[in-house]
C-alpha distance (Angstrom), angle and dihedral (degrees) to the residues before:
residue distance angle dihedral
M1 . . .
I2 3.81 . .
D3 3.80 119.9 .
R4 3.80 124.6 -139.6
E5 3.82 91.3 -89.1
G6 3.81 89.4 56.1
N7 3.80 95.3 -108.1
A8 3.80 123.2 136.7
S9 3.80 108.4 -107.1
P10 3.83 116.7 -160.9
A11 3.78 116.9 -132.0
R12 3.78 116.4 -104.2
F13 3.81 130.6 -148.9
I14 3.80 124.6 -141.3
G15 3.81 116.6 -156.4
S16 3.78 142.6 146.5
E17 3.80 139.2 -157.2
I18 3.80 89.5 -127.7
Y19 3.81 88.8 85.5
R20 3.82 92.1 58.3
G21 3.76 108.0 97.2
S22 3.81 94.9 -5.8
S23 3.80 112.0 132.4
Y24 3.77 137.0 174.8
G25 3.81 87.6 -138.1
A26 3.79 140.6 -65.6
L27 3.79 95.4 -77.0
H28 3.82 99.8 37.3
P29 3.81 122.9 104.1
L30 3.83 88.2 -124.1
R31 3.77 93.3 60.0
V32 3.83 89.3 101.5
P33 3.82 126.9 91.1
R34 3.80 113.5 -109.2
V35 3.82 118.7 149.3
S36 3.81 93.1 36.7
T37 3.81 89.0 53.8
V38 3.82 91.0 53.5
M39 3.80 91.0 48.8
D40 3.82 92.3 48.8
L41 3.81 94.5 44.0
S42 3.79 93.5 47.3
R43 3.79 91.9 50.1
A44 3.79 91.7 46.3
M45 3.81 88.3 53.9
G46 3.81 92.4 48.8
W47 3.80 90.7 -116.6
L48 3.81 98.5 119.1
P49 3.81 111.8 58.3
P50 3.82 115.6 177.9
E51 3.80 93.8 -103.5
R52 3.81 91.0 61.8
Y53 3.82 96.3 46.6
L54 3.82 121.7 87.9
T55 3.80 123.9 -174.0
S56 3.77 111.1 -129.1
P57 3.80 115.4 -120.8
R58 3.79 119.8 -136.6
A59 3.79 108.6 -111.2
K60 3.78 114.8 -123.3
P61 3.79 120.0 -128.7
T62 3.79 90.3 -107.7
A63 3.81 90.2 59.3
L64 3.80 92.3 44.4
A65 3.81 90.1 51.6
A66 3.80 88.2 69.6
W67 3.83 84.0 87.8
H68 3.81 107.4 -0.6
D69 3.79 128.8 75.8
P70 3.84 111.0 -103.0
G71 3.80 91.6 -139.5
Y72 3.79 91.0 55.8
L73 3.80 91.2 47.9
A74 3.81 89.4 53.6
V75 3.81 91.0 51.7
L76 3.80 90.8 48.5
Q77 3.81 92.2 51.9
R78 3.78 91.0 47.2
A79 3.81 90.4 49.1
E80 3.80 90.2 58.0
R81 3.81 91.9 46.7
D82 3.80 96.4 47.1
G83 3.79 100.2 29.4
E84 3.78 92.3 -130.8
V85 3.82 146.0 59.4
T86 3.75 132.2 -145.6
A87 3.79 121.6 -102.9
E88 3.77 89.3 -108.1
E89 3.82 91.8 52.9
R90 3.77 91.0 47.4
A91 3.77 91.1 54.3
R92 3.80 94.6 41.7
H93 3.82 100.0 43.1
G94 3.80 105.8 22.9
L95 3.80 92.4 -119.3
G96 3.79 125.5 143.6
T97 3.80 94.5 27.5
A98 3.80 128.8 128.8
S99 3.80 89.9 -98.7
N100 3.79 97.0 40.8
P101 3.79 106.2 31.3
I102 3.79 127.7 178.0
Y103 3.82 105.1 -107.4
P104 3.84 129.5 168.4
E105 3.84 96.6 -91.3
V106 3.82 96.9 34.3
F107 3.82 92.4 135.0
R108 3.80 102.4 24.9
R109 3.81 97.2 51.1
P110 3.84 98.1 51.3
A111 3.81 90.0 38.4
T112 3.81 88.2 55.5
A113 3.83 91.8 50.5
A114 3.80 89.0 48.2
G115 3.79 92.2 46.1
G116 3.78 89.0 54.1
S117 3.80 93.4 53.9
I118 3.80 93.1 44.6
M119 3.81 90.5 49.3
A120 3.80 90.5 46.7
A121 3.79 91.8 56.5
G122 3.78 90.7 53.5
L123 3.78 93.3 47.5
L124 3.79 90.3 49.9
A125 3.82 93.0 58.4
R126 3.80 89.8 106.5
G127 3.80 94.4 37.7
G128 3.78 135.8 -94.3
T129 3.81 142.7 111.5
I130 3.80 128.8 -72.7
Y131 3.81 129.6 179.9
N132 3.80 119.5 -153.9
P133 3.84 106.1 174.5
G134 3.78 91.8 176.6
G135 3.80 88.5 64.8
G136 3.78 130.2 72.9
T137 3.83 98.5 94.8
H138 3.76 91.6 154.4
H139 3.81 100.2 162.8
G140 3.81 98.6 62.2
L141 3.80 116.3 117.5
P142 3.80 128.0 -152.9
D143 3.79 94.3 -100.5
R144 3.77 104.9 10.7
A145 3.81 141.1 62.1
N146 3.77 111.2 -123.9
G147 3.79 134.8 179.0
F148 3.84 98.3 -7.3
C149 3.83 88.6 -47.4
Y150 3.82 119.0 115.3
L151 3.81 95.2 173.8
N152 3.78 133.4 19.1
D153 3.78 110.7 -125.3
P154 3.83 95.8 175.0
C155 3.83 89.7 59.1
L156 3.80 90.4 46.2
A157 3.83 89.4 51.2
I158 3.79 90.8 51.1
V159 3.83 89.9 51.8
A160 3.83 89.7 47.9
F161 3.81 91.9 51.4
R162 3.80 89.3 48.9
R163 3.79 90.7 53.5
L164 3.80 88.4 56.6
G165 3.77 87.4 61.7
L166 3.80 96.2 -104.7
G167 3.75 112.7 148.9
R168 3.78 109.2 -168.8
I169 3.81 119.0 48.6
A170 3.80 122.8 178.3
Y171 3.79 123.2 -158.6
V172 3.81 121.9 -166.7
D173 3.80 119.0 -173.8
I174 3.84 122.9 -171.2
D175 3.83 97.5 169.7
A176 3.80 117.0 129.5
H177 3.83 88.3 -117.1
H178 3.80 124.6 64.0
C179 3.81 118.5 -104.6
D180 3.79 95.4 -119.3
G181 3.81 94.4 158.6
V182 3.80 94.1 54.5
V183 3.78 91.3 47.8
H184 3.80 89.0 49.4
G185 3.79 88.4 55.5
F186 3.79 102.3 40.1
G187 3.77 109.9 7.8
D188 3.80 90.5 110.4
D189 3.80 95.4 46.5
P190 3.82 112.4 97.2
E191 3.80 90.9 -162.9
V192 3.81 91.4 63.6
L193 3.80 114.1 69.5
I194 3.84 113.2 -154.8
V195 3.82 119.5 -168.2
S196 3.81 116.5 176.8
T197 3.77 134.3 180.0
H198 3.80 114.5 -172.9
E199 3.77 141.1 148.9
A200 3.77 114.2 -77.3
K201 3.80 119.4 -121.3
R202 3.80 92.7 17.3
W203 3.80 130.4 119.3
P204 3.04 129.1 -48.3
F205 3.83 84.5 33.1
T206 3.80 92.3 -148.2
G207 3.78 130.6 111.2
A208 3.81 101.2 74.9
I209 3.77 115.1 -177.7
E210 3.82 88.6 -118.6
D211 3.80 92.8 59.2
R212 3.80 109.4 103.5
G213 3.78 106.1 164.4
A214 3.80 106.1 -160.6
G215 3.78 89.3 -21.9
N216 3.79 89.7 -75.4
V217 3.83 99.3 94.6
W218 3.81 121.5 89.5
N219 3.80 117.5 -178.9
L220 3.77 128.5 -178.5
P221 3.82 113.6 -179.0
L222 3.81 110.4 -154.8
P223 3.82 123.4 -141.2
R224 3.77 123.9 -120.6
G225 3.82 108.6 -80.0
A226 3.80 96.3 26.5
N227 3.80 106.8 168.9
D228 3.82 141.0 -163.2
T229 3.82 92.6 -80.4
D230 3.79 90.4 54.5
M231 3.81 91.0 52.4
D232 3.79 92.1 46.0
A233 3.79 88.4 54.8
V234 3.81 91.4 48.3
L235 3.81 91.2 49.4
D236 3.82 93.4 50.9
A237 3.80 99.1 39.5
L238 3.80 103.4 33.4
I239 3.79 118.1 12.0
L240 3.79 101.9 43.2
P241 3.84 96.8 40.7
R242 3.79 92.0 49.7
I243 3.79 93.5 48.2
E244 3.80 92.1 45.9
A245 3.81 92.7 49.7
F246 3.82 92.6 46.6
A247 3.86 95.4 47.6
P248 3.81 94.9 -158.1
D249 3.78 125.2 -151.0
A250 3.81 87.2 -143.8
L251 3.79 133.2 15.1
I252 3.84 125.8 -154.3
V253 3.79 118.8 -167.0
Q254 3.80 120.8 -166.1
C255 3.81 104.1 -157.3
G256 3.77 104.0 -172.4
A257 3.82 111.7 -176.2
D258 3.81 97.4 -145.6
A259 3.84 99.1 93.7
V260 3.80 92.6 78.9
L261 3.81 123.3 102.7
E262 3.83 93.7 -110.8
D263 3.80 96.9 56.4
P264 3.81 114.7 108.9
L265 3.82 96.1 -150.0
S266 3.80 100.6 58.0
R267 3.80 138.9 42.7
L268 3.77 97.1 -141.8
A269 3.80 118.1 120.0
M270 3.79 109.3 -149.8
S271 3.77 127.6 134.7
N272 3.78 122.1 -131.8
N273 3.81 87.7 -103.2
A274 3.80 88.0 76.7
H275 3.78 92.3 58.2
W276 3.77 94.2 45.2
A277 3.80 90.0 50.8
V278 3.81 90.5 55.4
I279 3.81 91.5 49.9
R280 3.78 92.2 46.3
A281 3.80 92.5 50.1
L282 3.81 94.3 47.7
R283 3.81 94.6 52.3
G284 3.76 106.1 105.0
M285 3.82 95.3 19.8
S286 3.81 91.2 107.2
P287 3.80 134.1 18.5
R288 3.81 88.4 -121.5
L289 3.79 122.7 47.5
L290 3.81 125.9 -178.7
V291 3.81 115.6 -178.3
L292 3.80 119.1 -165.7
G293 3.79 136.9 -173.2
G294 3.80 121.8 -128.6
G295 3.79 131.7 157.9
G296 3.77 124.6 11.8
Y297 3.81 124.2 132.4
N298 3.80 107.2 178.8
P299 3.81 107.0 83.3
W300 3.79 94.3 -146.1
S301 3.80 98.9 44.5
V302 3.80 94.1 45.0
G303 3.80 94.0 45.5
R304 3.80 92.1 49.1
L305 3.77 95.1 43.8
W306 3.80 96.9 47.5
S307 3.80 92.4 44.4
G308 3.79 87.3 54.8
V309 3.79 89.9 50.8
W310 3.80 88.9 56.8
A311 3.81 91.2 46.7
T312 3.83 88.5 52.4
L313 3.81 92.9 49.5
A314 3.81 93.7 42.8
E315 3.85 91.5 45.5
C316 3.79 93.5 -121.7
E317 3.79 122.3 153.2
I318 3.77 115.6 -113.7
P319 3.83 108.5 -139.6
D320 3.77 124.2 -139.4
R321 3.79 89.6 -121.4
L322 3.77 128.0 28.4
P323 3.80 121.4 -122.4
P324 3.83 116.1 -111.7
A325 3.83 95.3 -98.4
A326 3.80 92.3 55.2
A327 3.80 93.4 43.0
A328 3.82 88.3 52.4
V329 3.82 89.6 59.7
L330 3.80 90.8 56.2
R331 3.78 94.0 42.2
G332 3.78 88.7 55.2
L333 3.82 93.5 61.9
E334 3.79 125.2 100.2
F335 3.82 132.7 -163.7
R336 3.75 104.1 -163.2
G337 3.75 119.2 -171.6
N338 3.80 95.8 21.9
R339 3.79 129.1 94.4
L340 3.81 90.4 -132.4
G341 3.78 89.2 67.0
R342 3.81 95.9 55.8
N343 3.80 99.2 76.9
P344 3.81 110.7 0.5
P345 3.80 114.7 -168.2
E346 3.77 118.5 -104.7
H347 3.82 94.8 -116.1
W348 3.80 89.7 64.7
F349 3.81 85.9 68.6
T350 3.79 101.7 37.7
T351 3.79 106.1 39.5
L352 3.79 141.1 40.6
R353 3.80 99.1 -160.6
D354 3.80 118.1 76.0
A355 3.78 121.2 -142.8
P356 3.81 105.5 -93.9
R357 3.79 116.4 -97.4
P358 3.79 106.0 -151.1
G359 3.78 126.7 164.0
A360 3.75 143.5 142.0
I361 3.78 116.3 -46.8
S362 3.79 105.6 -102.3
E363 3.76 120.0 -115.6
E364 3.81 90.2 -121.2
V365 3.81 92.9 55.2
A366 3.79 93.9 44.8
S367 3.82 91.0 48.4
G368 3.79 92.8 46.3
L369 3.77 93.5 49.7
S370 3.78 89.9 49.7
Q371 3.80 91.3 51.0
L372 3.80 92.3 50.1
A373 3.83 92.0 45.5
R374 3.79 89.5 57.2
R375 3.78 89.5 52.9
A376 3.81 95.7 45.4
P377 3.82 100.3 78.8
R378 3.82 89.8 57.9
W379 3.87 93.4 44.2
V380 3.81 90.2 -144.3
């Protein structure tokens, strides 16, 4: 990535030890390690020297109130302190539910993810690339937890970029689940481009192809079984043309890892090559690039995918076979309570790159791209 003075700016990685051992609970999809795996794998590969690693700060309530309701933030802090919420608070704020449980770091962990994204925006003032895999909590609402997300760090990053005086912000989301919280925040703002691919007919059941916001929202629901070829077509015919036409001052990419075949919470069938191709293509499309995590609920597939995202951003070569230290990180993972953890295949331990999963472009993807192409010349 080249900064505004024309100098090469190395990508930087934002992480935190708060993710290590933190769990939403023994039965929750987010009981698995994710960010800590990426940190450990990247270090084992020699891809994360100290000068590229930044420790994420925990955002204070005053910083979070740039987009979130102060009353909700107070309840969230109190929920962490007391380990519970009242019935009224549960109904009002979506806290203490099966999806959004009260766990020991219920304020500190999301506030750390948000702090990382807010800090990243400030550090990108002069240009560059930053990766915050703990971010990507795209379902959070101003005064309500939603879809495992207690805060919304993408929205807070957009606000932070705006406060730098940047006018045009693009947001690309390739998570298996639609970015309903980001659309809630900026779907009516023509200076924020939102492009989302997500599985059709899956929670939160938003993101219809007909939804346009203020002309700035572009949705392409993907059918069950969507493969690498489908995503390649989406990248070439939707994502890249929209970003190029918009010419953003800053670009945020939410790279959820749940669109791969091995993820238990979607029925898409991509390999991690599809995600890396999107990241590779979007490098250089804006002077400021912030890449976030998101969904991903198989500890091996998310750790491998997100480590490959960092390798792509840091311009590190991904080997065909991992060295012993990196393989040991993957062999040390567990996936209790899920059939995928009973007999994981050997390549989940010894490689990062999946075998490609090509196929014919589905009729739904081809039709959707055609529909959006007809809309594109009018930009509405």
